[in-house]
N, C-alpha and C positions, 0 to 999 in steps of 0.2 A: 459542524461543517466538515466535509470530507477533505483530506489533504490535497492540496493543489500543486505544490512545488516541493521538490526534494533537493537539498544541496549536499553534494558529496565533495569533500575536500581531502585529497591525498597528498601528504608531504613526506618526501624521502629525507633521510638524514644528511644527504649531500646538498640539500638546499632546494632541489627541484620540487615543484608542486603542481598539482592539477586541481582546479576547482570546476565542478560541473553543476549546472543548474538544470535539473530534469523536470520538465513540465508534466506533472501527473494528470492534469486535467485533460491532456490529449489521450492519455491511456484510458481515462474514464469514457471519453467520447468514442474511442475505438471498441471498448468492451461492451458498451450499451446495446448495440444490435445483437451481439452474441448472447448476452444475458436475456434479452427479450425472446430470442429463439429457443433458449434452454428453459424458459419459464414453465411451459407445459410439462416437461419432463420432471422438473422440480416438484410441481404440484402432485404428480402421480407418485413420485417417490415419497412425498410426505404423507399421502393417503395410505400407501402401503405400510409405512413405518408408524402410522398413528401419531404423527407430529402436526401441530398447528402450523401451516405454512406461513401465515402472516407473522406469527411470533418468531419463526426462524428468520424471516426477512428483517424483522425489527432487531433481532440480536446481531445479525450480520452488519446492519447499518450502524448500530451502536459501536461495535468493535471497529468498524472502518473509520468512524468519526473520532474514536479514541486514539487513532494512530497519529493524528495531527499533534505536533508539539514533541514528538519523540526525538531524543538526541542519543546518538550512539557514538562513543569514542573508543578506538582501539589503538593502543600504543605498543609497537613491537620494536626490537632493536634496529630493524631496517627502515621502518616507516611509521607514520602516524595517519590514521584514517578517522575522519569525523563525518557523521551523517546527521542532518537535521531535516525533519519533515515539517513543512509549514501547512 
């Protein structure tokens, strides 16, 4: 399943923090018409490059689905940043 939500949590050392819930499903809805318009260009580029276009789409889809569950933590002297993709 593709990632649908990303949580971004930023905490400063002085105690202030920001927690953002970013709905990625809205990004996918906005990107879909653009991807459909670019699909013929993609097929032409694959034909020129000798790449199987369906395999390319499959690899991209697999990588996109693998992003779900990613956790990134960055700890600096000034702040702490945590990102989790659901």
